[in-house]
MISETOR-41618 format. One record per residue (C-alpha): residue in one letter; x, y, z. Coordinates in Angstrom, 2 decimals. Layout:
@code=a, c1=X, c2=Y, c3=Z
...
***
This chain:
@code=a, c1=-19.50, c2=-42.71, c3=34.90
@code=a, c1=-20.26, c2=-40.58, c3=37.95
@code=a, c1=-19.46, c2=-37.50, c3=35.88
@code=g, c1=-22.06, c2=-38.50, c3=33.31
@code=r, c1=-19.62, c2=-40.25, c3=30.94
@code=p, c1=-20.05, c2=-43.87, c3=29.74
@code=a, c1=-18.06, c2=-46.26, c3=31.93
@code=d, c1=-16.01, c2=-47.61, c3=29.01
@code=e, c1=-14.91, c2=-44.17, c3=27.73
@code=e, c1=-11.25, c2=-43.39, c3=28.27
@code=v, c1=-10.54, c2=-39.86, c3=29.44
@code=s, c1=-6.98, c2=-38.60, c3=29.17
@code=s, c1=-5.92, c2=-36.37, c3=32.04
@code=d, c1=-3.23, c2=-35.03, c3=29.73
@code=s, c1=-5.89, c2=-33.71, c3=27.35
@code=e, c1=-7.72, c2=-32.00, c3=30.22
@code=t, c1=-4.48, c2=-30.44, c3=31.44
@code=e, c1=-3.73, c2=-29.29, c3=27.91
@code=s, c1=-7.16, c2=-27.73, c3=27.50
@code=l, c1=-6.77, c2=-25.91, c3=30.84
@code=s, c1=-3.36, c2=-24.56, c3=29.88
@code=l, c1=-4.69, c2=-23.60, c3=26.44
@code=r, c1=-7.54, c2=-21.65, c3=28.03
@code=r, c1=-5.10, c2=-19.97, c3=30.45
@code=r, c1=-2.80, c2=-19.02, c3=27.57
@code=r, c1=-5.70, c2=-17.59, c3=25.56
@code=r, c1=-6.83, c2=-15.58, c3=28.57
@code=e, c1=-3.30, c2=-14.24, c3=29.07
@code=e, c1=-3.06, c2=-13.37, c3=25.38
@code=a, c1=-6.40, c2=-11.56, c3=25.56
@code=e, c1=-5.19, c2=-9.58, c3=28.60
@code=e, c1=-1.93, c2=-8.72, c3=26.82
@code=e, c1=-3.85, c2=-7.62, c3=23.75
@code=v, c1=-5.67, c2=-4.94, c3=25.72
@code=e, c1=-2.42, c2=-3.31, c3=26.72
@code=e, c1=-0.44, c2=-3.74, c3=23.46
@code=t, c1=0.43, c2=-0.84, c3=21.17
@code=p, c1=-0.63, c2=-0.74, c3=17.48
@code=q, c1=2.95, c2=-1.74, c3=16.50
@code=e, c1=2.91, c2=-4.71, c3=18.90
@code=k, c1=-0.49, c2=-5.74, c3=17.55
@code=k, c1=0.82, c2=-5.64, c3=13.96
@code=l, c1=3.84, c2=-7.76, c3=14.94
@code=r, c1=1.69, c2=-10.30, c3=16.81
@code=l, c1=-0.79, c2=-10.58, c3=13.91
@code=a, c1=2.08, c2=-10.97, c3=11.42
@code=k, c1=3.60, c2=-13.80, c3=13.47
@code=q, c1=0.18, c2=-15.42, c3=13.81
@code=y, c1=-0.39, c2=-15.11, c3=10.06
@code=l, c1=3.03, c2=-16.66, c3=9.27
@code=e, c1=2.34, c2=-19.57, c3=11.60
@code=e, c1=-1.09, c2=-20.20, c3=10.05
@code=l, c1=0.44, c2=-19.97, c3=6.59
@code=r, c1=3.21, c2=-22.42, c3=7.53
@code=q, c1=0.68, c2=-24.92, c3=8.89
@code=l, c1=-1.50, c2=-24.56, c3=5.81
@code=e, c1=1.39, c2=-25.15, c3=3.44
@code=e, c1=2.62, c2=-28.11, c3=5.49
@code=e, c1=-0.81, c2=-29.72, c3=5.30
@code=r, c1=-1.01, c2=-29.04, c3=1.58
@code=a, c1=2.51, c2=-30.40, c3=1.06
@code=e, c1=1.64, c2=-33.60, c3=2.91
@code=e, c1=-1.46, c2=-34.11, c3=0.82
@code=e, c1=0.41, c2=-33.56, c3=-2.43
@code=e, c1=3.62, c2=-35.30, c3=-1.16
@code=e, c1=5.38, c2=-32.02, c3=-1.82
@code=t, c1=9.11, c2=-32.11, c3=-1.00
@code=q, c1=9.79, c2=-28.35, c3=-0.91
@code=p, c1=7.28, c2=-26.63, c3=1.44
@code=a, c1=9.71, c2=-23.75, c3=1.98
@code=d, c1=9.45, c2=-22.77, c3=-1.69
@code=l, c1=5.66, c2=-22.84, c3=-1.53
@code=i, c1=5.66, c2=-20.60, c3=1.55
@code=g, c1=8.16, c2=-18.24, c3=-0.06
@code=d, c1=6.11, c2=-17.90, c3=-3.26
@code=r, c1=2.90, c2=-17.37, c3=-1.31
@code=l, c1=4.53, c2=-14.75, c3=0.94
@code=k, c1=5.94, c2=-12.87, c3=-2.07
@code=e, c1=2.49, c2=-12.82, c3=-3.64
@code=d, c1=0.89, c2=-11.58, c3=-0.40
@code=v, c1=3.51, c2=-8.83, c3=0.02
@code=l, c1=2.96, c2=-7.65, c3=-3.57
@code=e, c1=-0.82, c2=-7.73, c3=-3.03
@code=q, c1=-0.52, c2=-5.65, c3=0.16
@code=k, c1=1.58, c2=-3.07, c3=-1.67
@code=g, c1=-0.80, c2=-2.98, c3=-4.64
@code=r, c1=1.92, c2=-4.27, c3=-6.96
@code=l, c1=0.53, c2=-7.71, c3=-7.69
@code=q, c1=-0.91, c2=-7.35, c3=-11.16
@code=r, c1=-2.02, c2=-10.09, c3=-13.51
@code=l, c1=-1.90, c2=-8.73, c3=-17.06
@code=v, c1=-4.92, c2=-10.57, c3=-18.46
@code=a, c1=-6.81, c2=-7.86, c3=-20.40
@code=k, c1=-4.73, c2=-8.21, c3=-23.59
@code=d, c1=-5.69, c2=-11.91, c3=-23.86
@code=v, c1=-9.43, c2=-11.59, c3=-23.19
@code=q, c1=-11.46, c2=-12.47, c3=-26.28
@code=p, c1=-14.93, c2=-11.20, c3=-27.23
@code=p, c1=-17.43, c2=-13.62, c3=-25.65
@code=d, c1=-19.64, c2=-15.87, c3=-27.75
@code=l, c1=-23.08, c2=-14.24, c3=-27.28
@code=t, c1=-24.83, c2=-17.63, c3=-27.51
@code=s, c1=-22.89, c2=-18.77, c3=-24.43
@code=i, c1=-24.33, c2=-16.02, c3=-22.18
@code=r, c1=-26.71, c2=-17.64, c3=-19.68
@code=v, c1=-29.76, c2=-15.78, c3=-18.34
@code=l, c1=-31.21, c2=-16.72, c3=-14.93
@code=r, c1=-34.78, c2=-15.56, c3=-14.33
@code=g, c1=-36.59, c2=-15.46, c3=-11.00
@code=h, c1=-36.73, c2=-11.91, c3=-9.66
@code=q, c1=-40.02, c2=-10.16, c3=-10.40
@code=l, c1=-38.56, c2=-6.62, c3=-10.14
@code=p, c1=-35.15, c2=-5.15, c3=-11.07
@code=v, c1=-32.07, c2=-6.92, c3=-9.72
@code=t, c1=-30.18, c2=-4.40, c3=-7.58
@code=c, c1=-27.11, c2=-6.27, c3=-6.31
@code=l, c1=-25.28, c2=-9.59, c3=-6.40
@code=v, c1=-22.17, c2=-11.34, c3=-5.09
@code=i, c1=-20.28, c2=-14.49, c3=-6.10
@code=s, c1=-19.11, c2=-16.97, c3=-3.46
@code=p, c1=-15.30, c2=-17.07, c3=-3.01
@code=d, c1=-15.12, c2=-20.54, c3=-4.60
@code=d, c1=-17.06, c2=-19.29, c3=-7.69
@code=r, c1=-19.75, c2=-21.96, c3=-7.21
@code=f, c1=-22.72, c2=-19.80, c3=-6.18
@code=i, c1=-24.28, c2=-16.43, c3=-6.96
@code=f, c1=-26.41, c2=-14.55, c3=-4.42
@code=s, c1=-28.73, c2=-11.87, c3=-5.78
@code=a, c1=-31.33, c2=-9.45, c3=-4.46
@code=s, c1=-33.85, c2=-7.06, c3=-5.95
@code=k, c1=-36.63, c2=-4.54, c3=-5.46
@code=d, c1=-39.32, c2=-7.22, c3=-5.29
@code=g, c1=-41.19, c2=-8.17, c3=-2.15
@code=s, c1=-41.67, c2=-11.85, c3=-2.93
@code=l, c1=-38.21, c2=-12.98, c3=-4.10
@code=i, c1=-35.87, c2=-10.88, c3=-2.05
@code=k, c1=-32.75, c2=-13.01, c3=-2.07
@code=c, c1=-31.80, c2=-15.95, c3=-4.28
@code=k, c1=-28.92, c2=-18.41, c3=-4.25
@code=w, c1=-28.00, c2=-19.78, c3=-7.64
@code=e, c1=-25.64, c2=-22.61, c3=-8.59
@code=v, c1=-23.27, c2=-21.31, c3=-11.28
@code=e, c1=-22.67, c2=-24.61, c3=-13.07
@code=s, c1=-26.29, c2=-25.73, c3=-13.43
@code=g, c1=-28.08, c2=-22.36, c3=-13.19
@code=k, c1=-30.45, c2=-23.86, c3=-10.60
@code=r, c1=-32.09, c2=-21.63, c3=-8.01
@code=l, c1=-31.18, c2=-23.24, c3=-4.69
@code=c, c1=-32.65, c2=-20.90, c3=-2.12
@code=v, c1=-35.34, c2=-18.23, c3=-2.03
@code=v, c1=-36.03, c2=-16.03, c3=0.98
@code=p, c1=-39.41, c2=-14.34, c3=0.57
@code=g, c1=-39.93, c2=-10.74, c3=1.62
@code=g, c1=-42.76, c2=-9.30, c3=3.67
@code=k, c1=-44.58, c2=-6.09, c3=4.51
@code=k, c1=-42.83, c2=-3.20, c3=6.25
@code=g, c1=-42.64, c2=-3.73, c3=9.99
@code=t, c1=-42.71, c2=-7.53, c3=9.79
@code=e, c1=-38.93, c2=-8.04, c3=9.57
@code=e, c1=-38.63, c2=-9.49, c3=13.09
@code=r, c1=-41.31, c2=-12.13, c3=12.38
@code=h, c1=-40.45, c2=-12.56, c3=8.72
@code=m, c1=-37.25, c2=-14.11, c3=7.41
@code=g, c1=-36.65, c2=-11.64, c3=4.56
@code=h, c1=-36.45, c2=-7.91, c3=3.91
@code=a, c1=-39.58, c2=-5.78, c3=3.70
@code=s, c1=-38.19, c2=-3.15, c3=1.30
@code=h, c1=-35.79, c2=-2.82, c3=-1.65
@code=v, c1=-32.46, c2=-4.56, c3=-1.02
@code=l, c1=-29.74, c2=-2.18, c3=-2.27
@code=c, c1=-26.46, c2=-3.94, c3=-1.46
@code=m, c1=-24.90, c2=-7.20, c3=-0.35
@code=a, c1=-21.50, c2=-8.64, c3=0.61
@code=i, c1=-20.02, c2=-12.06, c3=1.35
@code=s, c1=-17.12, c2=-12.80, c3=3.71
@code=s, c1=-13.89, c2=-14.07, c3=2.14
@code=d, c1=-14.33, c2=-17.47, c3=3.82
@code=g, c1=-17.83, c2=-17.76, c3=2.35
@code=k, c1=-19.43, c2=-18.14, c3=5.79
@code=y, c1=-21.47, c2=-14.95, c3=6.16
@code=l, c1=-23.68, c2=-13.02, c3=3.74
@code=a, c1=-24.78, c2=-9.46, c3=4.55
@code=t, c1=-27.67, c2=-7.59, c3=2.90
@code=g, c1=-28.79, c2=-3.97, c3=3.32
@code=d, c1=-32.15, c2=-2.39, c3=2.48
@code=r, c1=-34.00, c2=0.91, c3=2.06
@code=n, c1=-35.56, c2=0.42, c3=5.49
@code=k, c1=-32.19, c2=1.09, c3=7.26
@code=l, c1=-31.60, c2=-2.57, c3=8.14
@code=i, c1=-28.60, c2=-4.87, c3=7.68
@code=m, c1=-29.31, c2=-8.59, c3=7.82
@code=i, c1=-26.63, c2=-11.22, c3=8.38
@code=w, c1=-27.16, c2=-14.70, c3=6.91
@code=d, c1=-25.50, c2=-18.09, c3=7.01
@code=a, c1=-24.44, c2=-18.34, c3=3.36
@code=a, c1=-24.61, c2=-22.16, c3=3.30
@code=t, c1=-28.17, c2=-22.50, c3=4.63
@code=c, c1=-29.66, c2=-19.02, c3=3.90
@code=k, c1=-30.76, c2=-18.85, c3=7.55
@code=r, c1=-30.87, c2=-15.37, c3=9.06
@code=l, c1=-28.50, c2=-14.92, c3=12.02
@code=h, c1=-28.69, c2=-11.24, c3=13.05
@code=i, c1=-30.30, c2=-7.89, c3=12.24
@code=f, c1=-28.09, c2=-4.81, c3=12.64
@code=t, c1=-29.82, c2=-1.48, c3=13.21
@code=g, c1=-28.29, c2=1.96, c3=13.65
@code=h, c1=-28.28, c2=3.62, c3=10.24
@code=r, c1=-30.84, c2=6.42, c3=9.92
@code=d, c1=-31.47, c2=6.01, c3=6.20
@code=a, c1=-31.18, c2=3.45, c3=3.40
@code=v, c1=-28.15, c2=1.11, c3=3.59
@code=s, c1=-26.42, c2=1.52, c3=0.23
@code=g, c1=-23.03, c2=-0.19, c3=0.56
@code=l, c1=-21.60, c2=-3.26, c3=2.32
@code=s, c1=-18.18, c2=-4.92, c3=2.29
@code=f, c1=-16.40, c2=-7.49, c3=4.44
@code=r, c1=-12.75, c2=-6.82, c3=5.16
@code=k, c1=-10.82, c2=-9.60, c3=3.44
@code=g, c1=-9.67, c2=-12.38, c3=5.76
@code=t, c1=-11.90, c2=-11.20, c3=8.63
@code=h, c1=-15.53, c2=-11.01, c3=9.73
@code=q, c1=-15.33, c2=-7.22, c3=10.07
@code=l, c1=-18.13, c2=-5.59, c3=8.05
@code=y, c1=-18.20, c2=-2.01, c3=6.73
@code=s, c1=-21.56, c2=-0.43, c3=5.89
@code=a, c1=-22.47, c2=2.86, c3=4.17
@code=s, c1=-25.79, c2=4.64, c3=4.06
@code=h, c1=-27.78, c2=7.53, c3=2.65
@code=d, c1=-27.41, c2=8.99, c3=6.17
@code=r, c1=-23.84, c2=9.95, c3=4.99
@code=c, c1=-21.94, c2=7.81, c3=7.50
@code=v, c1=-19.84, c2=4.63, c3=7.50
@code=k, c1=-20.26, c2=2.06, c3=10.28
@code=v, c1=-18.01, c2=-0.81, c3=11.35
@code=w, c1=-19.42, c2=-4.11, c3=12.71
@code=n, c1=-18.03, c2=-7.40, c3=14.01
@code=v, c1=-20.33, c2=-10.00, c3=12.50
@code=a, c1=-18.92, c2=-13.04, c3=14.32
@code=e, c1=-19.53, c2=-11.35, c3=17.68
@code=n, c1=-22.79, c2=-9.68, c3=16.60
@code=a, c1=-21.35, c2=-6.31, c3=17.66
@code=y, c1=-21.32, c2=-2.67, c3=16.52
@code=m, c1=-17.86, c2=-1.07, c3=16.64
@code=e, c1=-17.78, c2=2.56, c3=15.43
@code=t, c1=-19.24, c2=5.26, c3=13.13
@code=l, c1=-17.35, c2=7.60, c3=10.78
@code=f, c1=-18.67, c2=10.87, c3=9.29
@code=g, c1=-17.50, c2=13.08, c3=6.42
@code=h, c1=-19.58, c2=12.88, c3=3.23
@code=q, c1=-21.85, c2=15.82, c3=2.41
@code=d, c1=-24.37, c2=13.78, c3=0.40
@code=v, c1=-25.74, c2=10.22, c3=0.36
@code=i, c1=-23.12, c2=7.46, c3=0.09
@code=t, c1=-23.90, c2=5.35, c3=-2.98
@code=g, c1=-21.22, c2=2.64, c3=-2.85
@code=l, c1=-18.48, c2=1.10, c3=-0.69
@code=d, c1=-15.64, c2=-1.41, c3=-1.09
@code=s, c1=-12.70, c2=-2.81, c3=0.90
@code=l, c1=-9.86, c2=-5.34, c3=0.69
@code=s, c1=-7.55, c2=-6.69, c3=3.39
@code=r, c1=-6.27, c2=-3.43, c3=4.90
@code=e, c1=-8.22, c2=-1.89, c3=7.77
@code=c, c1=-9.78, c2=0.75, c3=5.54
@code=c, c1=-12.56, c2=1.17, c3=2.99
@code=v, c1=-13.44, c2=3.44, c3=0.06
@code=t, c1=-16.79, c2=5.13, c3=-0.59
@code=a, c1=-18.55, c2=7.05, c3=-3.36
@code=g, c1=-20.30, c2=10.19, c3=-2.11
@code=g, c1=-23.03, c2=10.81, c3=-4.67
@code=r, c1=-23.51, c2=14.51, c3=-5.44
@code=d, c1=-20.85, c2=15.73, c3=-3.01
@code=g, c1=-18.51, c2=14.81, c3=-5.90
@code=t, c1=-15.95, c2=13.00, c3=-3.75
@code=v, c1=-14.49, c2=9.55, c3=-3.34
@code=r, c1=-13.12, c2=8.91, c3=0.16
@code=l, c1=-10.63, c2=6.50, c3=1.69
@code=w, c1=-11.41, c2=5.82, c3=5.36
@code=k, c1=-8.56, c2=4.73, c3=7.64
@code=i, c1=-10.47, c2=2.93, c3=10.38
@code=p, c1=-7.89, c2=2.73, c3=13.26
@code=e, c1=-6.86, c2=6.38, c3=12.85
@code=e, c1=-10.46, c2=7.54, c3=12.22
@code=t, c1=-9.16, c2=9.71, c3=9.35
@code=q, c1=-10.10, c2=10.06, c3=5.69
@code=l, c1=-8.52, c2=11.04, c3=2.38
@code=v, c1=-10.70, c2=12.97, c3=-0.09
@code=f, c1=-10.49, c2=12.49, c3=-3.90
@code=s, c1=-12.34, c2=14.51, c3=-6.55
@code=g, c1=-12.57, c2=14.48, c3=-10.33
@code=h, c1=-16.11, c2=13.54, c3=-11.46
@code=q, c1=-18.58, c2=16.29, c3=-12.45
@code=g, c1=-21.79, c2=14.40, c3=-11.58
@code=s, c1=-23.11, c2=12.06, c3=-8.90
@code=i, c1=-20.61, c2=9.27, c3=-8.18
@code=d, c1=-22.76, c2=6.15, c3=-8.11
@code=c, c1=-20.39, c2=3.16, c3=-7.97
@code=i, c1=-16.89, c2=2.27, c3=-6.81
@code=q, c1=-14.57, c2=-0.72, c3=-6.52
@code=l, c1=-10.98, c2=-1.36, c3=-5.46
@code=i, c1=-8.73, c2=-2.97, c3=-8.09
@code=n, c1=-5.95, c2=-3.69, c3=-5.58
@code=e, c1=-4.66, c2=-2.14, c3=-2.37
@code=e, c1=-3.40, c2=0.97, c3=-4.20
@code=h, c1=-5.88, c2=1.58, c3=-7.06
@code=m, c1=-9.65, c2=1.90, c3=-7.51
@code=v, c1=-12.22, c2=2.66, c3=-10.18
@code=s, c1=-15.45, c2=4.68, c3=-9.98
@code=g, c1=-18.34, c2=5.65, c3=-12.26
@code=a, c1=-20.70, c2=8.65, c3=-12.26
@code=d, c1=-23.95, c2=9.87, c3=-13.82
@code=d, c1=-21.96, c2=12.34, c3=-15.93
@code=g, c1=-20.91, c2=9.29, c3=-17.95
@code=s, c1=-17.31, c2=9.34, c3=-16.76
@code=l, c1=-15.19, c2=6.40, c3=-15.63
@code=a, c1=-12.28, c2=7.32, c3=-13.33
@code=l, c1=-9.16, c2=5.34, c3=-12.44
@code=w, c1=-7.51, c2=6.39, c3=-9.16
@code=g, c1=-4.28, c2=5.85, c3=-7.25
@code=l, c1=-4.67, c2=6.14, c3=-3.50
@code=t, c1=-1.70, c2=8.53, c3=-3.30
@code=k, c1=-3.14, c2=11.10, c3=-5.77
@code=k, c1=-6.20, c2=13.28, c3=-5.14
@code=k, c1=-7.10, c2=13.50, c3=-8.86
@code=p, c1=-7.82, c2=10.58, c3=-11.24
@code=l, c1=-4.85, c2=8.92, c3=-12.92
@code=a, c1=-7.08, c2=8.37, c3=-15.97
@code=l, c1=-10.58, c2=9.58, c3=-16.88
@code=a, c1=-12.79, c2=8.25, c3=-19.69
@code=r, c1=-15.56, c2=10.78, c3=-20.40
@code=q, c1=-18.83, c2=9.61, c3=-21.98
@code=a, c1=-17.61, c2=6.06, c3=-21.45
@code=h, c1=-20.92, c2=4.57, c3=-22.68
@code=g, c1=-21.71, c2=7.26, c3=-25.25
@code=m, c1=-24.56, c2=9.77, c3=-25.41
@code=q, c1=-28.35, c2=9.42, c3=-25.21
@code=d, c1=-31.28, c2=11.57, c3=-26.28
@code=a, c1=-33.18, c2=12.29, c3=-23.06
@code=q, c1=-36.36, c2=14.27, c3=-23.76
@code=g, c1=-34.73, c2=16.24, c3=-26.53
@code=l, c1=-31.46, c2=16.80, c3=-24.66
@code=e, c1=-28.16, c2=15.09, c3=-25.39
@code=e, c1=-26.62, c2=13.70, c3=-22.22
@code=p, c1=-24.20, c2=10.90, c3=-21.36
@code=y, c1=-25.38, c2=7.43, c3=-20.36
@code=w, c1=-24.96, c2=7.07, c3=-16.60
@code=i, c1=-22.37, c2=4.61, c3=-15.33
@code=s, c1=-24.46, c2=2.45, c3=-13.02
@code=a, c1=-21.98, c2=-0.34, c3=-12.17
@code=v, c1=-18.23, c2=-0.98, c3=-12.20
@code=a, c1=-16.26, c2=-4.17, c3=-11.59
@code=a, c1=-12.56, c2=-4.99, c3=-11.37
@code=l, c1=-10.91, c2=-8.39, c3=-11.61
@code=r, c1=-8.86, c2=-8.16, c3=-8.39
@code=n, c1=-5.12, c2=-7.56, c3=-8.83
@code=s, c1=-5.38, c2=-7.42, c3=-12.62
@code=d, c1=-5.69, c2=-4.86, c3=-15.42
@code=l, c1=-9.24, c2=-5.87, c3=-16.44
@code=l, c1=-12.33, c2=-3.72, c3=-15.71
@code=a, c1=-16.02, c2=-3.83, c3=-16.66
@code=t, c1=-18.66, c2=-1.08, c3=-16.68
@code=g, c1=-22.44, c2=-1.13, c3=-16.99
@code=s, c1=-25.10, c2=1.42, c3=-17.93
@code=h, c1=-28.47, c2=1.32, c3=-19.70
@code=s, c1=-26.80, c2=1.93, c3=-23.06
@code=g, c1=-27.43, c2=-1.62, c3=-24.27
@code=s, c1=-24.01, c2=-3.08, c3=-23.47
@code=v, c1=-21.47, c2=-3.98, c3=-20.82
@code=k, c1=-18.01, c2=-2.67, c3=-21.70
@code=l, c1=-14.66, c2=-4.28, c3=-20.90
@code=w, c1=-11.61, c2=-2.06, c3=-20.31
@code=k, c1=-7.87, c2=-2.44, c3=-19.91
@code=c, c1=-5.84, c2=-0.41, c3=-17.38
@code=g, c1=-2.75, c2=0.52, c3=-19.36
@code=e, c1=0.60, c2=2.26, c3=-18.76
@code=g, c1=0.83, c2=1.51, c3=-15.07
@code=f, c1=-2.79, c2=2.49, c3=-14.30
@code=r, c1=-2.48, c2=5.79, c3=-16.17
@code=k, c1=-4.63, c2=4.93, c3=-19.17
@code=l, c1=-8.06, c2=3.38, c3=-19.85
@code=d, c1=-8.35, c2=1.42, c3=-23.12
@code=h, c1=-11.76, c2=0.20, c3=-24.30
@code=l, c1=-11.66, c2=-3.50, c3=-25.30
@code=w, c1=-15.07, c2=-4.99, c3=-26.12
@code=d, c1=-18.82, c2=-4.40, c3=-25.90
@code=i, c1=-21.10, c2=-7.18, c3=-24.67
@code=p, c1=-24.74, c2=-6.51, c3=-25.72
@code=l, c1=-27.15, c2=-6.54, c3=-22.74
@code=v, c1=-30.51, c2=-4.77, c3=-22.69
@code=g, c1=-31.56, c2=-3.06, c3=-19.46
@code=f, c1=-30.04, c2=-1.21, c3=-16.51
@code=v, c1=-26.84, c2=-2.96, c3=-15.44
@code=n, c1=-27.24, c2=-2.45, c3=-11.69
@code=s, c1=-24.45, c2=-4.75, c3=-10.51
@code=l, c1=-21.32, c2=-6.33, c3=-12.00
@code=k, c1=-18.94, c2=-8.89, c3=-10.48
@code=f, c1=-16.00, c2=-10.86, c3=-11.86
@code=s, c1=-15.50, c2=-14.41, c3=-10.60
@code=a, c1=-12.36, c2=-14.85, c3=-8.51
@code=s, c1=-10.84, c2=-16.99, c3=-11.28
@code=g, c1=-11.69, c2=-14.45, c3=-13.99
@code=d, c1=-13.49, c2=-17.15, c3=-15.98
@code=f, c1=-16.82, c2=-15.33, c3=-16.04
@code=l, c1=-18.53, c2=-11.99, c3=-15.38
@code=v, c1=-21.99, c2=-11.73, c3=-13.77
@code=a, c1=-24.38, c2=-8.85, c3=-14.45
@code=g, c1=-27.54, c2=-7.99, c3=-12.49
@code=i, c1=-30.08, c2=-6.54, c3=-14.96
@code=g, c1=-33.22, c2=-4.51, c3=-14.26
@code=q, c1=-35.86, c2=-2.49, c3=-16.07
@code=e, c1=-35.03, c2=0.39, c3=-13.68
@code=h, c1=-31.95, c2=1.90, c3=-12.01
@code=r, c1=-31.29, c2=0.36, c3=-8.59
@code=l, c1=-31.63, c2=3.71, c3=-6.77
@code=g, c1=-34.66, c2=5.19, c3=-8.52
@code=r, c1=-37.28, c2=5.16, c3=-11.27
@code=w, c1=-36.04, c2=7.85, c3=-13.68
@code=w, c1=-36.59, c2=5.62, c3=-16.72
@code=r, c1=-38.16, c2=2.23, c3=-17.32
@code=l, c1=-36.95, c2=-0.03, c3=-20.12
@code=k, c1=-39.91, c2=-2.31, c3=-20.86
@code=e, c1=-37.93, c2=-4.49, c3=-23.27
@code=a, c1=-35.42, c2=-5.43, c3=-20.53
@code=k, c1=-35.71, c2=-8.62, c3=-18.47
@code=n, c1=-35.11, c2=-8.55, c3=-14.71
@code=s, c1=-32.43, c2=-11.22, c3=-14.59
@code=i, c1=-28.92, c2=-12.45, c3=-13.80
@code=c, c1=-26.58, c2=-12.83, c3=-16.80
@code=i, c1=-23.50, c2=-15.07, c3=-16.62
@code=i, c1=-20.96, c2=-14.06, c3=-19.29
@code=p, c1=-18.11, c2=-16.57, c3=-19.92
@code=l, c1=-14.71, c2=-14.93, c3=-20.47
@code=k, c1=-12.25, c2=-16.80, c3=-22.66
@code=q, c1=-8.60, c2=-15.92, c3=-22.91
@code=r, c1=-6.39, c2=-16.18, c3=-25.98
@code=v, c1=-3.88, c2=-18.98, c3=-25.43
@code=t, c1=-0.35, c2=-17.64, c3=-25.94
@code=a, c1=2.77, c2=-19.64, c3=-26.75
@code=s, c1=4.14, c2=-19.09, c3=-23.27
@code=g, c1=0.70, c2=-19.90, c3=-21.78
***
């Protein structure tokens, strides 16, 4: 009671001793971590991961009265090892059926073109952003289509007082645990949000031009950002800290993606290169193969990626080869632009993680689905899904049950054309799979 506790509360001295020893152990571990080598760090993190995995599977086994937790751990570890090596591949493309067009749902709310979107890891929510100043960021419920949260924008210079962005939002990312949402705008700012409540937590400054790409490293709160200032920055969102800056691109960076390894990939616009950045080593690998501006990029798994350019080409890459493994030219066909024949620009790409299914968007009037064939050495066109407007963002749900497209009357990076017949909207496209005998 003298210490400010109720008189009838029991306080265990054992628990206090345990908490003191736990704090001491954590402090010792933190001190050891400063002095450890990269190999020792990898070993420690691997042991920590195995222990967390064992505890998780034990809890799950208890809930489900599972009698063989060892098998569960073994299967999960095999899957994780294959994923790390880029060899985990679900062959789903051959069973995807053309979607029923009447089942496509359209969510309206943004006044100007939708520029970017993400899906929560549990596939329950969609976050979207646009060029408009009044509805900058929306949270949608997938099942009902309801708009749950709107963060209004403001005038330039009011960001500190105002909750939202004051210029076009160009990119967004969500952490793999669904806790943090990051958004980047033309005004050089990155904003960090609590994804559950849509409350703003931090503003990161440091880029000298528009922020054009964001990605959380899978399983962590480490955030990678790319900008028109040609550099990549690394942030620790949980600690509200800037970590480092990497340089190399010769033109604006237009897109960025990452998975669980401590690296990221970027598209370098008119410098004609795709780059893989190895963060600990501060080195980069340079890939080339497109003829035009590379405008979008996404990793398929830890060893393969896909990119699209304004020359109409879609490229499939292996991270060990400097040239594309497969290249589809004029992937969305040709258009008549002021009397000249030129390819439709590829404005968005998406990959169903660790599978052979891809999607591309343009302003050609359709989203196209593709299959990665012959061990990622071939691109086979599957289906066209009619959608009018600029497809500025594409994302597969984690389950692969649906594809979400962000549609605008204009391209997300400029105003070269305006399609008046298009609706600024979010389109949810259900994906059904053919049921096989074995399935």
